[in-house]
N, CA, C and O atoms as a Maestro MAE file, in Angstrom:
{
 s_m_m2io_version
 :::
 2.0.0
}

f_m_ct {
 s_m_title
 :::
 protein
 m_atom[248] {
  # First column is atom index #
  i_m_mmod_type
  r_m_x_coord
  r_m_y_coord
  r_m_z_coord
  i_m_residue_number
  s_m_chain_name
  s_m_pdb_residue_name
  s_m_pdb_atom_name
  i_m_atomic_number
  :::
  1 25 0.742 -1.197 0.005 1 A "MET " " N  " 7
  2 3 0.029 0.014 0.032 1 A "MET " " CA " 6
  3 2 0.810 1.233 0.002 1 A "MET " " C  " 6
  4 15 1.747 1.332 0.795 1 A "MET " " O  " 8
  5 25 0.548 2.188 -0.817 2 A "ALA " " N  " 7
  6 3 1.450 3.386 -1.033 2 A "ALA " " CA " 6
  7 2 0.931 4.348 0.075 2 A "ALA " " C  " 6
  8 15 -0.268 4.419 0.344 2 A "ALA " " O  " 8
  9 25 1.932 5.123 0.736 3 A "ASP " " N  " 7
  10 3 1.611 6.199 1.558 3 A "ASP " " CA " 6
  11 2 1.830 7.528 0.769 3 A "ASP " " C  " 6
  12 15 2.906 7.907 0.306 3 A "ASP " " O  " 8
  13 25 0.631 8.171 0.693 4 A "TYR " " N  " 7
  14 3 0.396 9.415 0.044 4 A "TYR " " CA " 6
  15 2 0.419 10.713 0.990 4 A "TYR " " C  " 6
  16 15 0.100 11.812 0.536 4 A "TYR " " O  " 8
  17 25 0.783 10.547 2.227 5 A "SER " " N  " 7
  18 3 0.802 11.584 3.125 5 A "SER " " CA " 6
  19 2 2.244 11.987 3.115 5 A "SER " " C  " 6
  20 15 3.130 11.227 2.724 5 A "SER " " O  " 8
  21 25 2.469 13.252 3.572 6 A "LEU " " N  " 7
  22 3 3.878 13.800 3.693 6 A "LEU " " CA " 6
  23 2 4.178 14.153 5.214 6 A "LEU " " C  " 6
  24 15 3.356 14.682 5.962 6 A "LEU " " O  " 8
  25 25 5.349 13.822 5.533 7 A "THR " " N  " 7
  26 3 5.804 14.276 6.853 7 A "THR " " CA " 6
  27 2 6.128 15.812 6.825 7 A "THR " " C  " 6
  28 15 6.312 16.459 5.794 7 A "THR " " O  " 8
  29 25 6.167 16.261 7.999 8 A "ASP " " N  " 7
  30 3 6.426 17.741 8.179 8 A "ASP " " CA " 6
  31 2 7.806 18.031 7.307 8 A "ASP " " C  " 6
  32 15 7.860 18.978 6.523 8 A "ASP " " O  " 8
  33 25 8.695 17.303 7.478 9 A "ASP " " N  " 7
  34 3 10.046 17.510 6.768 9 A "ASP " " CA " 6
  35 2 9.774 17.434 5.252 9 A "ASP " " C  " 6
  36 15 10.233 18.323 4.535 9 A "ASP " " O  " 8
  37 25 9.097 16.485 4.755 10 A "GLU " " N  " 7
  38 3 8.874 16.343 3.261 10 A "GLU " " CA " 6
  39 2 7.981 17.608 2.803 10 A "GLU " " C  " 6
  40 15 8.203 18.155 1.724 10 A "GLU " " O  " 8
  41 25 7.127 17.975 3.531 11 A "LEU " " N  " 7
  42 3 6.297 19.047 3.296 11 A "LEU " " CA " 6
  43 2 7.066 20.417 3.167 11 A "LEU " " C  " 6
  44 15 6.741 21.264 2.335 11 A "LEU " " O  " 8
  45 25 8.093 20.568 4.036 12 A "GLU " " N  " 7
  46 3 9.102 21.671 4.004 12 A "GLU " " CA " 6
  47 2 9.844 21.723 2.749 12 A "GLU " " C  " 6
  48 15 9.991 22.738 2.069 12 A "GLU " " O  " 8
  49 25 10.361 20.418 2.455 13 A "THR " " N  " 7
  50 3 11.056 20.195 1.227 13 A "THR " " CA " 6
  51 2 10.271 20.699 -0.046 13 A "THR " " C  " 6
  52 15 10.764 21.416 -0.917 13 A "THR " " O  " 8
  53 25 8.966 20.216 -0.029 14 A "LEU " " N  " 7
  54 3 8.041 20.676 -1.065 14 A "LEU " " CA " 6
  55 2 7.999 22.085 -1.069 14 A "LEU " " C  " 6
  56 15 8.098 22.624 -2.171 14 A "LEU " " O  " 8
  57 25 7.876 22.776 -0.101 15 A "ALA " " N  " 7
  58 3 7.619 24.296 -0.066 15 A "ALA " " CA " 6
  59 2 8.827 24.840 -0.649 15 A "ALA " " C  " 6
  60 15 8.679 25.725 -1.492 15 A "ALA " " O  " 8
  61 25 10.072 24.442 -0.329 16 A "ARG " " N  " 7
  62 3 11.303 25.012 -0.841 16 A "ARG " " CA " 6
  63 2 11.219 25.010 -2.457 16 A "ARG " " C  " 6
  64 15 11.729 25.935 -3.089 16 A "ARG " " O  " 8
  65 25 10.662 24.106 -3.004 17 A "PHE " " N  " 7
  66 3 10.592 24.126 -4.425 17 A "PHE " " CA " 6
  67 2 9.615 25.126 -4.985 17 A "PHE " " C  " 6
  68 15 9.560 25.339 -6.196 17 A "PHE " " O  " 8
  69 25 8.844 25.740 -4.114 18 A "GLY " " N  " 7
  70 3 7.903 26.795 -4.624 18 A "GLY " " CA " 6
  71 2 8.566 28.208 -4.285 18 A "GLY " " C  " 6
  72 15 7.903 29.208 -4.560 18 A "GLY " " O  " 8
  73 25 9.753 28.350 -3.740 19 A "SER " " N  " 7
  74 3 10.331 29.602 -3.698 19 A "SER " " CA " 6
  75 2 11.075 29.955 -4.976 19 A "SER " " C  " 6
  76 15 11.195 29.113 -5.866 19 A "SER " " O  " 8
  77 25 11.576 31.178 -5.086 20 A "LEU " " N  " 7
  78 3 12.255 31.675 -6.198 20 A "LEU " " CA " 6
  79 2 13.679 30.999 -6.426 20 A "LEU " " C  " 6
  80 15 14.170 30.799 -7.537 20 A "LEU " " O  " 8
  81 25 14.243 30.691 -5.258 21 A "ASP " " N  " 7
  82 3 15.592 30.143 -5.147 21 A "ASP " " CA " 6
  83 2 15.411 28.554 -5.042 21 A "ASP " " C  " 6
  84 15 14.806 28.026 -4.108 21 A "ASP " " O  " 8
  85 25 15.977 27.877 -6.058 22 A "GLN " " N  " 7
  86 3 15.870 26.463 -6.121 22 A "GLN " " CA " 6
  87 2 16.714 25.855 -4.925 22 A "GLN " " C  " 6
  88 15 17.812 26.351 -4.672 22 A "GLN " " O  " 8
  89 25 16.271 24.895 -4.256 23 A "PRO " " N  " 7
  90 3 17.115 24.334 -3.104 23 A "PRO " " CA " 6
  91 2 18.422 23.650 -3.687 23 A "PRO " " C  " 6
  92 15 18.432 22.983 -4.722 23 A "PRO " " O  " 8
  93 25 19.355 23.867 -3.009 24 A "SER " " N  " 7
  94 3 20.768 23.308 -3.554 24 A "SER " " CA " 6
  95 2 20.918 21.890 -2.952 24 A "SER " " C  " 6
  96 15 21.527 21.027 -3.585 24 A "SER " " O  " 8
  97 25 20.402 21.648 -1.806 25 A "LYS " " N  " 7
  98 3 20.588 20.405 -1.240 25 A "LYS " " CA " 6
  99 2 19.268 19.965 -0.584 25 A "LYS " " C  " 6
  100 15 18.681 20.560 0.320 25 A "LYS " " O  " 8
  101 25 18.879 18.756 -1.226 26 A "VAL " " N  " 7
  102 3 17.678 18.115 -0.857 26 A "VAL " " CA " 6
  103 2 17.786 16.642 -0.372 26 A "VAL " " C  " 6
  104 15 18.530 15.863 -0.969 26 A "VAL " " O  " 8
  105 25 17.052 16.251 0.701 27 A "ASP " " N  " 7
  106 3 17.112 14.818 1.082 27 A "ASP " " CA " 6
  107 2 16.710 14.003 -0.134 27 A "ASP " " C  " 6
  108 15 15.571 14.143 -0.581 27 A "ASP " " O  " 8
  109 25 17.621 13.107 -0.735 28 A "PRO " " N  " 7
  110 3 17.278 12.210 -1.944 28 A "PRO " " CA " 6
  111 2 15.909 11.381 -1.623 28 A "PRO " " C  " 6
  112 15 15.066 11.250 -2.510 28 A "PRO " " O  " 8
  113 25 15.741 10.890 -0.467 29 A "GLN " " N  " 7
  114 3 14.421 10.241 -0.252 29 A "GLN " " CA " 6
  115 2 13.257 11.210 -0.317 29 A "GLN " " C  " 6
  116 15 12.219 10.873 -0.887 29 A "GLN " " O  " 8
  117 25 13.379 12.302 0.198 30 A "HIS " " N  " 7
  118 3 12.146 13.303 -0.004 30 A "HIS " " CA " 6
  119 2 12.048 13.623 -1.557 30 A "HIS " " C  " 6
  120 15 10.947 13.646 -2.106 30 A "HIS " " O  " 8
  121 25 13.096 13.841 -2.175 31 A "PHE " " N  " 7
  122 3 12.983 14.046 -3.611 31 A "PHE " " CA " 6
  123 2 12.307 13.089 -4.259 31 A "PHE " " C  " 6
  124 15 11.317 13.369 -4.934 31 A "PHE " " O  " 8
  125 25 12.782 11.798 -4.122 32 A "ALA " " N  " 7
  126 3 12.169 10.525 -4.847 32 A "ALA " " CA " 6
  127 2 10.656 10.609 -4.560 32 A "ALA " " C  " 6
  128 15 9.810 10.483 -5.445 32 A "ALA " " O  " 8
  129 25 10.379 10.826 -3.288 33 A "LYS " " N  " 7
  130 3 8.824 10.602 -2.941 33 A "LYS " " CA " 6
  131 2 7.983 11.745 -3.617 33 A "LYS " " C  " 6
  132 15 6.881 11.545 -4.129 33 A "LYS " " O  " 8
  133 25 8.627 12.984 -3.566 34 A "LEU " " N  " 7
  134 3 7.854 14.047 -4.221 34 A "LEU " " CA " 6
  135 2 7.702 13.875 -5.722 34 A "LEU " " C  " 6
  136 15 6.679 14.154 -6.348 34 A "LEU " " O  " 8
  137 25 8.747 13.421 -6.200 35 A "ILE " " N  " 7
  138 3 8.741 12.921 -7.834 35 A "ILE " " CA " 6
  139 2 7.695 11.793 -8.006 35 A "ILE " " C  " 6
  140 15 6.924 11.806 -8.965 35 A "ILE " " O  " 8
  141 25 7.677 10.901 -7.151 36 A "SER " " N  " 7
  142 3 6.886 9.711 -7.381 36 A "SER " " CA " 6
  143 2 5.229 10.059 -7.265 36 A "SER " " C  " 6
  144 15 4.323 9.490 -7.873 36 A "SER " " O  " 8
  145 25 5.126 11.093 -6.361 37 A "MET " " N  " 7
  146 3 3.778 11.543 -6.102 37 A "MET " " CA " 6
  147 2 3.356 12.679 -7.001 37 A "MET " " C  " 6
  148 15 2.341 13.349 -6.810 37 A "MET " " O  " 8
  149 25 4.195 12.844 -7.982 38 A "ALA " " N  " 7
  150 3 4.012 14.032 -9.102 38 A "ALA " " CA " 6
  151 2 3.820 15.246 -8.418 38 A "ALA " " C  " 6
  152 15 3.065 16.032 -8.990 38 A "ALA " " O  " 8
  153 25 4.318 15.621 -7.312 39 A "LEU " " N  " 7
  154 3 4.268 16.921 -6.728 39 A "LEU " " CA " 6
  155 2 5.450 18.002 -7.309 39 A "LEU " " C  " 6
  156 15 5.379 19.230 -7.344 39 A "LEU " " O  " 8
  157 25 6.408 17.239 -7.693 40 A "ILE " " N  " 7
  158 3 7.403 17.928 -8.552 40 A "ILE " " CA " 6
  159 2 7.717 17.328 -9.702 40 A "ILE " " C  " 6
  160 15 7.416 16.139 -9.818 40 A "ILE " " O  " 8
  161 25 8.328 17.957 -10.701 41 A "GLU " " N  " 7
  162 3 8.740 17.410 -11.893 41 A "GLU " " CA " 6
  163 2 10.128 17.954 -12.166 41 A "GLU " " C  " 6
  164 15 10.465 19.079 -11.797 41 A "GLU " " O  " 8
  165 25 10.979 17.061 -12.870 42 A "GLN " " N  " 7
  166 3 12.267 17.575 -13.311 42 A "GLN " " CA " 6
  167 2 12.077 18.153 -14.791 42 A "GLN " " C  " 6
  168 15 11.532 17.578 -15.733 42 A "GLN " " O  " 8
  169 25 12.631 19.373 -14.776 43 A "LYS " " N  " 7
  170 3 12.640 20.106 -16.100 43 A "LYS " " CA " 6
  171 2 14.090 20.498 -16.388 43 A "LYS " " C  " 6
  172 15 14.999 20.362 -15.569 43 A "LYS " " O  " 8
  173 25 14.215 20.946 -17.495 44 A "GLU " " N  " 7
  174 3 15.611 21.310 -17.948 44 A "GLU " " CA " 6
  175 2 16.311 22.334 -17.117 44 A "GLU " " C  " 6
  176 15 17.537 22.305 -17.002 44 A "GLU " " O  " 8
  177 25 15.506 23.321 -16.480 45 A "GLY " " N  " 7
  178 3 15.977 24.313 -15.664 45 A "GLY " " CA " 6
  179 2 16.100 23.791 -14.150 45 A "GLY " " C  " 6
  180 15 16.583 24.521 -13.285 45 A "GLY " " O  " 8
  181 25 15.703 22.670 -13.907 46 A "GLY " " N  " 7
  182 3 15.668 22.162 -12.524 46 A "GLY " " CA " 6
  183 2 14.214 21.810 -12.127 46 A "GLY " " C  " 6
  184 15 13.246 22.097 -12.832 46 A "GLY " " O  " 8
  185 25 14.145 21.204 -11.015 47 A "PRO " " N  " 7
  186 3 12.779 20.654 -10.518 47 A "PRO " " CA " 6
  187 2 11.876 21.807 -10.210 47 A "PRO " " C  " 6
  188 15 12.284 22.837 -9.674 47 A "PRO " " O  " 8
  189 25 10.608 21.595 -10.576 48 A "GLU " " N  " 7
  190 3 9.550 22.602 -10.394 48 A "GLU " " CA " 6
  191 2 8.381 21.963 -9.741 48 A "GLU " " C  " 6
  192 15 8.202 20.752 -9.875 48 A "GLU " " O  " 8
  193 25 7.556 22.717 -9.027 49 A "LEU " " N  " 7
  194 3 6.366 22.264 -8.469 49 A "LEU " " CA " 6
  195 2 5.353 21.982 -9.609 49 A "LEU " " C  " 6
  196 15 5.301 22.760 -10.562 49 A "LEU " " O  " 8
  197 25 4.614 20.987 -9.549 50 A "THR " " N  " 7
  198 3 3.500 20.769 -10.436 50 A "THR " " CA " 6
  199 2 2.268 21.301 -9.881 50 A "THR " " C  " 6
  200 15 2.262 21.751 -8.735 50 A "THR " " O  " 8
  201 25 1.046 21.284 -10.726 51 A "HIS " " N  " 7
  202 3 -0.185 21.885 -10.403 51 A "HIS " " CA " 6
  203 2 -0.615 21.124 -8.995 51 A "HIS " " C  " 6
  204 15 -0.975 21.728 -7.984 51 A "HIS " " O  " 8
  205 25 -0.518 19.777 -9.109 52 A "ALA " " N  " 7
  206 3 -0.811 18.895 -7.770 52 A "ALA " " CA " 6
  207 2 0.084 19.438 -6.695 52 A "ALA " " C  " 6
  208 15 -0.414 19.597 -5.580 52 A "ALA " " O  " 8
  209 25 1.320 19.737 -6.890 53 A "GLY " " N  " 7
  210 3 2.237 20.228 -5.809 53 A "GLY " " CA " 6
  211 2 1.744 21.454 -5.136 53 A "GLY " " C  " 6
  212 15 1.737 21.576 -3.911 53 A "GLY " " O  " 8
  213 25 1.310 22.409 -6.010 54 A "ARG " " N  " 7
  214 3 0.834 23.701 -5.678 54 A "ARG " " CA " 6
  215 2 -0.435 23.618 -4.756 54 A "ARG " " C  " 6
  216 15 -0.584 24.255 -3.713 54 A "ARG " " O  " 8
  217 25 -1.420 22.632 -5.367 55 A "LYS " " N  " 7
  218 3 -2.677 22.394 -4.543 55 A "LYS " " CA " 6
  219 2 -2.387 21.719 -3.253 55 A "LYS " " C  " 6
  220 15 -3.100 21.924 -2.270 55 A "LYS " " O  " 8
  221 25 -1.293 20.866 -3.222 56 A "HIS " " N  " 7
  222 3 -1.128 20.142 -1.986 56 A "HIS " " CA " 6
  223 2 -0.599 21.231 -0.825 56 A "HIS " " C  " 6
  224 15 -1.064 21.228 0.315 56 A "HIS " " O  " 8
  225 25 0.322 22.057 -1.224 57 A "LEU " " N  " 7
  226 3 0.678 23.152 -0.375 57 A "LEU " " CA " 6
  227 2 -0.473 24.111 0.046 57 A "LEU " " C  " 6
  228 15 -0.573 24.542 1.195 57 A "LEU " " O  " 8
  229 25 -1.272 24.393 -0.888 58 A "ALA " " N  " 7
  230 3 -2.358 25.304 -0.433 58 A "ALA " " CA " 6
  231 2 -3.307 24.690 0.459 58 A "ALA " " C  " 6
  232 15 -3.840 25.390 1.320 58 A "ALA " " O  " 8
  233 25 -3.607 23.349 0.347 59 A "ARG " " N  " 7
  234 3 -4.348 22.603 1.389 59 A "ARG " " CA " 6
  235 2 -3.716 22.493 2.763 59 A "ARG " " C  " 6
  236 15 -4.394 22.443 3.789 59 A "ARG " " O  " 8
  237 25 -2.443 22.459 2.745 60 A "LYS " " N  " 7
  238 3 -1.714 22.286 4.014 60 A "LYS " " CA " 6
  239 2 -1.666 23.602 4.817 60 A "LYS " " C  " 6
  240 15 -1.597 23.616 6.046 60 A "LYS " " O  " 8
  241 25 -1.711 24.865 3.936 61 A "GLU " " N  " 7
  242 3 -1.715 26.180 4.545 61 A "GLU " " CA " 6
  243 2 -3.077 26.576 5.289 61 A "GLU " " C  " 6
  244 15 -3.168 27.491 6.108 61 A "GLU " " O  " 8
  245 25 -4.087 25.767 4.885 62 A "LYS " " N  " 7
  246 3 -5.526 26.147 5.524 62 A "LYS " " CA " 6
  247 2 -5.679 25.643 6.858 62 A "LYS " " C  " 6
  248 15 -6.721 25.849 7.481 62 A "LYS " " O  " 8
  :::
 }
 m_bond[247] {
  # First column is bond index #
  i_m_from
  i_m_to
  i_m_order
  :::
  1 1 2 1
  2 2 3 1
  3 3 4 2
  4 3 5 1
  5 5 6 1
  6 6 7 1
  7 7 8 2
  8 7 9 1
  9 9 10 1
  10 10 11 1
  11 11 12 2
  12 11 13 1
  13 13 14 1
  14 14 15 1
  15 15 16 2
  16 15 17 1
  17 17 18 1
  18 18 19 1
  19 19 20 2
  20 19 21 1
  21 21 22 1
  22 22 23 1
  23 23 24 2
  24 23 25 1
  25 25 26 1
  26 26 27 1
  27 27 28 2
  28 27 29 1
  29 29 30 1
  30 30 31 1
  31 31 32 2
  32 31 33 1
  33 33 34 1
  34 34 35 1
  35 35 36 2
  36 35 37 1
  37 37 38 1
  38 38 39 1
  39 39 40 2
  40 39 41 1
  41 41 42 1
  42 42 43 1
  43 43 44 2
  44 43 45 1
  45 45 46 1
  46 46 47 1
  47 47 48 2
  48 47 49 1
  49 49 50 1
  50 50 51 1
  51 51 52 2
  52 51 53 1
  53 53 54 1
  54 54 55 1
  55 55 56 2
  56 55 57 1
  57 57 58 1
  58 58 59 1
  59 59 60 2
  60 59 61 1
  61 61 62 1
  62 62 63 1
  63 63 64 2
  64 63 65 1
  65 65 66 1
  66 66 67 1
  67 67 68 2
  68 67 69 1
  69 69 70 1
  70 70 71 1
  71 71 72 2
  72 71 73 1
  73 73 74 1
  74 74 75 1
  75 75 76 2
  76 75 77 1
  77 77 78 1
  78 78 79 1
  79 79 80 2
  80 79 81 1
  81 81 82 1
  82 82 83 1
  83 83 84 2
  84 83 85 1
  85 85 86 1
  86 86 87 1
  87 87 88 2
  88 87 89 1
  89 89 90 1
  90 90 91 1
  91 91 92 2
  92 91 93 1
  93 93 94 1
  94 94 95 1
  95 95 96 2
  96 95 97 1
  97 97 98 1
  98 98 99 1
  99 99 100 2
  100 99 101 1
  101 101 102 1
  102 102 103 1
  103 103 104 2
  104 103 105 1
  105 105 106 1
  106 106 107 1
  107 107 108 2
  108 107 109 1
  109 109 110 1
  110 110 111 1
  111 111 112 2
  112 111 113 1
  113 113 114 1
  114 114 115 1
  115 115 116 2
  116 115 117 1
  117 117 118 1
  118 118 119 1
  119 119 120 2
  120 119 121 1
  121 121 122 1
  122 122 123 1
  123 123 124 2
  124 123 125 1
  125 125 126 1
  126 126 127 1
  127 127 128 2
  128 127 129 1
  129 129 130 1
  130 130 131 1
  131 131 132 2
  132 131 133 1
  133 133 134 1
  134 134 135 1
  135 135 136 2
  136 135 137 1
  137 137 138 1
  138 138 139 1
  139 139 140 2
  140 139 141 1
  141 141 142 1
  142 142 143 1
  143 143 144 2
  144 143 145 1
  145 145 146 1
  146 146 147 1
  147 147 148 2
  148 147 149 1
  149 149 150 1
  150 150 151 1
  151 151 152 2
  152 151 153 1
  153 153 154 1
  154 154 155 1
  155 155 156 2
  156 155 157 1
  157 157 158 1
  158 158 159 1
  159 159 160 2
  160 159 161 1
  161 161 162 1
  162 162 163 1
  163 163 164 2
  164 163 165 1
  165 165 166 1
  166 166 167 1
  167 167 168 2
  168 167 169 1
  169 169 170 1
  170 170 171 1
  171 171 172 2
  172 171 173 1
  173 173 174 1
  174 174 175 1
  175 175 176 2
  176 175 177 1
  177 177 178 1
  178 178 179 1
  179 179 180 2
  180 179 181 1
  181 181 182 1
  182 182 183 1
  183 183 184 2
  184 183 185 1
  185 185 186 1
  186 186 187 1
  187 187 188 2
  188 187 189 1
  189 189 190 1
  190 190 191 1
  191 191 192 2
  192 191 193 1
  193 193 194 1
  194 194 195 1
  195 195 196 2
  196 195 197 1
  197 197 198 1
  198 198 199 1
  199 199 200 2
  200 199 201 1
  201 201 202 1
  202 202 203 1
  203 203 204 2
  204 203 205 1
  205 205 206 1
  206 206 207 1
  207 207 208 2
  208 207 209 1
  209 209 210 1
  210 210 211 1
  211 211 212 2
  212 211 213 1
  213 213 214 1
  214 214 215 1
  215 215 216 2
  216 215 217 1
  217 217 218 1
  218 218 219 1
  219 219 220 2
  220 219 221 1
  221 221 222 1
  222 222 223 1
  223 223 224 2
  224 223 225 1
  225 225 226 1
  226 226 227 1
  227 227 228 2
  228 227 229 1
  229 229 230 1
  230 230 231 1
  231 231 232 2
  232 231 233 1
  233 233 234 1
  234 234 235 1
  235 235 236 2
  236 235 237 1
  237 237 238 1
  238 238 239 1
  239 239 240 2
  240 239 241 1
  241 241 242 1
  242 242 243 1
  243 243 244 2
  244 243 245 1
  245 245 246 1
  246 246 247 1
  247 247 248 2
  :::
 }
}
């Protein structure tokens, strides 16, 4: 069974991808989980939040 919830640390990592400065160091396990959940995607200029990632952050801020 897959775990689709994020820990506080993983959520913090996700939020770092929403800032203007791309994070230089990210826990590889957090990165892999965020990619596998399609919350971030790898692009030519670096990883970016997906629409789903932005929605996930917005839900957590409420």
